[in-house]
Structures are given as structure tokens and as C-alpha cells.
C-alpha positions as CSV (number, residue, x, y, z in Angstrom):
1,M,0.0,0.0,0.0
2,I,1.4,3.3,-1.0
3,S,1.5,5.9,1.6
4,Q,0.1,9.3,1.1
5,H,3.5,10.8,1.2
6,C,4.7,8.7,-1.7
7,R,2.0,9.6,-4.1
8,P,2.8,12.3,-6.7
9,G,0.9,15.4,-6.1
10,P,-1.3,17.1,-8.8
11,T,1.4,19.6,-9.5
12,T,4.0,16.9,-10.1
13,V,1.7,15.0,-12.5
14,A,0.9,18.1,-14.4
15,K,4.6,18.9,-14.8
16,R,5.3,15.4,-16.1
17,I,2.5,15.7,-18.6
18,I,3.7,19.1,-19.8
19,Y,7.3,17.7,-20.1
20,A,6.1,14.7,-22.1
21,V,4.1,17.0,-24.5
22,I,7.0,19.4,-25.0
23,T,9.4,16.5,-25.6
24,G,6.9,15.0,-28.2
25,I,6.6,18.4,-29.9
26,L,10.3,18.9,-30.0
27,S,10.8,15.4,-31.5
28,V,8.3,16.1,-34.2
29,L,10.0,19.4,-35.0
30,I,13.4,17.8,-35.2
31,L,12.2,15.0,-37.5
32,A,10.5,17.6,-39.7
33,G,13.7,19.6,-39.8
34,C,15.7,16.6,-40.8
35,A,13.2,15.8,-43.6
36,S,13.3,19.4,-44.8
37,S,17.1,19.4,-44.8
38,C,17.2,16.2,-46.9
39,R,14.8,17.8,-49.4
40,D,16.9,20.9,-49.5
41,V,20.1,19.0,-50.2
42,K,18.4,17.1,-53.0
43,S,17.0,20.3,-54.6
44,Q,20.3,22.1,-54.5
45,G,21.6,19.8,-57.2
46,F,19.5,21.9,-59.7
47,E,20.9,25.2,-58.6
48,M,24.4,24.5,-57.4
49,S,25.8,27.3,-59.7
50,S,23.9,29.9,-57.7
51,L,26.2,29.2,-54.7
52,V,29.1,30.6,-56.6
53,K,27.4,33.5,-58.4
54,N,26.6,37.0,-57.1
55,D,24.3,39.6,-58.5
56,I,27.0,41.1,-60.8
57,D,27.6,37.7,-62.3
58,L,23.9,37.3,-63.2
59,V,23.8,40.8,-64.6
60,T,26.9,40.1,-66.7
61,E,25.2,37.0,-68.2
62,T,22.1,39.0,-68.9
63,H,24.0,41.7,-70.7
64,Q,25.9,39.2,-72.8
65,R,22.7,37.4,-73.8
66,V,21.2,40.7,-74.9
67,V,24.1,41.4,-77.2
68,F,24.1,37.9,-78.8
69,A,20.3,38.1,-79.2
70,A,20.7,41.5,-80.9
71,L,23.3,40.0,-83.3
72,R,21.0,37.2,-84.3
73,E,18.3,39.7,-85.0
74,L,20.8,41.8,-87.0
75,A,21.6,38.7,-89.1
76,V,17.9,38.3,-89.9
77,K,17.5,41.9,-91.0
78,L,20.6,42.0,-93.1
79,Y,19.8,38.7,-94.8
80,M,16.4,40.0,-95.6
81,R,17.9,43.0,-97.3
82,N,20.8,41.0,-98.9
83,P,19.3,37.6,-99.8
84,R,22.2,36.8,-102.1
85,E,24.4,36.5,-99.1
86,W,22.7,33.6,-97.3
87,K,22.6,31.7,-100.6
88,K,26.3,31.8,-101.2
89,E,27.0,28.9,-98.9
90,G,24.1,26.8,-100.2
91,N,21.8,27.3,-97.2
92,R,18.2,26.1,-97.9
93,S,16.7,29.2,-96.3
94,L,17.4,32.4,-94.4
95,D,16.5,30.7,-91.2
96,V,19.1,27.9,-91.7
97,A,21.7,30.6,-92.4
98,V,20.8,32.4,-89.1
99,A,20.8,29.2,-87.1
100,S,24.3,28.4,-88.3
101,L,25.4,31.7,-86.7
102,A,23.9,30.8,-83.3
103,V,25.9,27.5,-82.8
104,H,28.5,27.2,-80.2
105,P,31.4,27.7,-80.6
106,F,30.6,30.6,-83.0
107,P,31.7,30.0,-86.5
108,S,34.8,31.4,-88.2
109,V,35.0,32.5,-91.8
110,E,38.0,31.5,-93.9
111,G,39.7,30.6,-90.5
112,K,39.2,34.1,-89.3
113,T,37.3,35.3,-86.2
114,S,36.7,38.6,-84.3
115,I,38.1,41.7,-85.9
116,D,39.8,39.9,-88.8
117,C,36.4,38.3,-89.6
118,I,34.6,41.6,-89.5
119,R,37.0,43.1,-92.0
120,L,36.1,40.4,-94.5
121,A,32.6,41.8,-94.8
122,F,34.1,45.0,-96.3
123,D,36.9,43.4,-98.3
124,E,36.7,43.9,-102.0
125,E,38.3,40.5,-102.7
126,F,36.1,38.5,-100.4
127,L,33.4,36.5,-102.3
128,G,31.8,34.7,-99.4
129,D,28.8,35.5,-97.2
130,R,29.4,39.1,-96.0
131,V,26.5,39.0,-93.4
132,K,28.0,35.9,-91.9
133,A,31.5,37.5,-91.8
134,L,30.1,40.6,-90.1
135,V,27.9,38.9,-87.5
136,A,30.2,36.0,-86.7
137,G,33.1,38.5,-86.4
138,L,31.1,40.6,-84.0
139,E,30.0,37.5,-82.0
140,T,33.5,36.3,-81.5
141,M,34.8,39.8,-80.8
142,V,32.2,40.3,-78.1
143,L,32.9,36.9,-76.6
144,N,36.6,37.8,-76.5
145,S,35.7,40.9,-74.6
146,Y,34.3,38.5,-71.9
147,D,37.6,36.5,-72.0
148,G,35.7,33.7,-73.8
149,H,33.3,33.1,-70.9
150,S,29.5,32.6,-71.3
151,E,28.9,31.8,-67.6
152,F,30.2,33.9,-64.8
153,Y,31.1,33.2,-61.1
154,L,32.5,34.9,-58.1
155,Y,36.0,34.1,-59.2
156,T,35.5,35.3,-62.8
157,M,37.4,38.6,-63.3
158,L,36.8,40.6,-66.5
159,D,38.7,43.4,-68.1
160,A,36.7,46.6,-68.3
161,Q,38.9,48.0,-71.0
162,K,38.2,45.1,-73.3
163,L,34.5,45.6,-72.8
164,Y,34.8,49.3,-73.5
165,N,37.0,48.7,-76.6
166,S,34.4,46.2,-78.0
167,A,31.7,48.8,-77.8
168,R,33.9,51.2,-79.9
169,N,34.5,48.4,-82.4
170,I,30.7,47.9,-82.7
171,E,30.4,51.6,-83.4
172,L,33.0,51.3,-86.1
173,A,31.3,48.3,-87.7
174,S,28.0,50.2,-87.7
175,W,29.7,53.1,-89.5
176,L,31.3,50.8,-92.1
177,L,27.9,49.1,-92.7
178,R,26.4,52.5,-93.4
179,T,29.1,54.0,-95.6
180,K,31.7,51.4,-96.9
181,Q,31.4,51.0,-100.7
182,D,33.0,48.8,-103.2
183,C,34.8,49.9,-106.4
184,N,31.4,50.4,-108.1
185,N,30.3,52.8,-105.4
186,M,27.8,50.2,-104.0
187,L,27.5,49.4,-100.4
188,F,28.9,46.1,-99.5
189,L,25.8,45.3,-97.5
190,E,22.4,47.0,-97.8
191,S,21.0,48.2,-94.4
192,S,18.9,51.1,-95.4
193,D,15.2,51.6,-95.8
194,E,13.5,53.3,-98.8
195,G,14.7,56.7,-97.7
196,G,18.4,55.7,-98.1
197,K,19.2,55.9,-94.4
198,M,20.1,53.0,-92.2
199,S,17.0,51.2,-91.0
200,L,15.9,52.5,-87.7
201,S,15.4,49.0,-86.4
202,I,19.0,48.1,-87.3
203,E,20.3,51.3,-85.8
204,R,18.5,50.5,-82.6
205,L,20.1,47.0,-82.5
206,F,23.6,48.5,-82.8
207,G,22.6,51.0,-80.1
208,K,21.5,48.2,-77.8
209,M,24.7,46.3,-78.2
210,I,26.9,49.4,-77.7
211,N,25.0,50.4,-74.5
212,A,25.1,46.8,-73.1
213,Q,28.9,46.7,-73.6
214,D,29.5,50.1,-72.2
215,M,27.3,49.4,-69.2
216,M,29.2,46.2,-68.5
217,A,32.5,48.0,-68.9
218,Q,31.5,50.5,-66.2
219,I,30.2,47.8,-63.9
220,V,33.4,45.9,-64.1
221,A,35.5,49.1,-63.7
222,D,33.6,50.0,-60.5
223,R,33.9,46.5,-59.2
224,S,37.7,46.4,-59.7
225,N,38.3,50.1,-58.9
226,R,40.0,50.6,-62.2
227,T,39.7,53.5,-64.7
228,I,38.7,53.0,-68.3
229,K,41.0,54.7,-70.8
230,N,39.0,56.6,-73.4
231,V,40.3,55.6,-76.8
232,L,40.6,58.4,-79.3
233,Q,39.3,56.6,-82.3
234,S,38.3,58.2,-85.6
235,L,36.0,56.4,-87.9
236,V,38.8,55.8,-90.4
237,T,41.1,54.1,-88.0
238,A,41.4,50.3,-87.5
239,F,39.5,48.3,-85.0
240,I,40.9,48.2,-81.5
241,P,42.4,44.9,-80.6
242,I,40.6,43.0,-77.9
């Protein structure tokens, strides 16, 4: 027989019940946390790259995509005005010719890329696809300004001067497209509307590319605390090496 003094009082019983409830709740929360952690670890496999990227890296990738998308659109517009060009390499259609410019790595023309490839578009002796030479040259030149990268991470360090110089080269390419003529006083590539001036849509594409490269140049300069040297470039000078 249990004596009155050995029986737990109401307060003690209540404490034990409360303790048991709290322990149960904590156990459930711990198990739920473990399950959640397991799910998180599995889901991180889809976004591991985000762990080594910052906002500037994402902005850089966006600006680069804007430029390459503008170049593909430029190819479409120039091929529409110069259909003889996309036919020179036996392409079945304009779309096929444009698709060939979007492949990675970007194509070369006669073994040339970047500035050397752009020059082919305005070379009297070049008999190939001038639109391809211009666009592929711009693609590879822009890619070179990003040191060949198409994805960017915390450890990726770019050169602001290269980005700035690429913008100036795009300006020069635009000027050559508008003004450069062959020995018969004909433009190498037609880019104008009926009024004789460069199509406004093409002009805007060049403006978009130039602004994107200049913006990235300034972002990188601010990030690295370096000053961009303004290049005194007249429209008759050569392209700036990247």
C-alpha cells in the first residue's frame, strides 16, 4: 500500500504531462527539420551554380545574352535586305543561315574570327557571305571581350577596358555598314530603308549592343576600382584589338 507521502501530487503530475508533451513536440519538429534538410540537399543539385554567383555575375550573363540576341536579329534583318548572301553557302533558307550563326562555338569565316572576320565583310576580294562575316566576327569579338566566358562566377574577373573597346568596335562596324562602298560605289551590305538611311530597327540594334557593352565596362570598372581609358578613335582608324 502506497503511503500518502509517496503519491505524486497534482502539480508533479501536471509537470510530467507538460514535459512529455513538450518532448513530443520537439521530437516532431526535429524530425520535420531533418526531412526538410534532406529535401533541400536534393533540390540544391539543380541550382548549385547559384552558390558561386553573385548579382553582378547574373547581370553580366544577362547583358551578354542581350548582345548575342541582338546580333542574331541583326543577321535576320541583313539577310532579308541582302538575300544573295545567305545563298552563297548553299543554305536552304534564311532561317538555316541564321541558325548556323547561333551555334557554339561561334563559326569562323576562312579561318578568321573577331576583328579579322569583321574586316572580310568589307573586303573587295572576299566573295563569301558578308553577313556571316560581319555577324560571326562581332559574335567572337564580343565573346573575346568577356575572355571567352559565357557563364560567370564569383572568381571570374573581367577586363573593363576590353568591354569598352568592344563597344567602340561595334560603333565602327555600324559606321562601315552605313558607308563602306566597293569599287562600283555600291554598299557592301544594304542596311537602309527606302529613304536611303540605315533602317531605324538596325540602328537600334547597334545602339542596344553598344549600350550593353558600355554598361558592363562601367560595372566591371567599378567592381575592380579601375579607370577605363578613353580611346581616341576616328571612324577611319582600324578596329581596336581585344
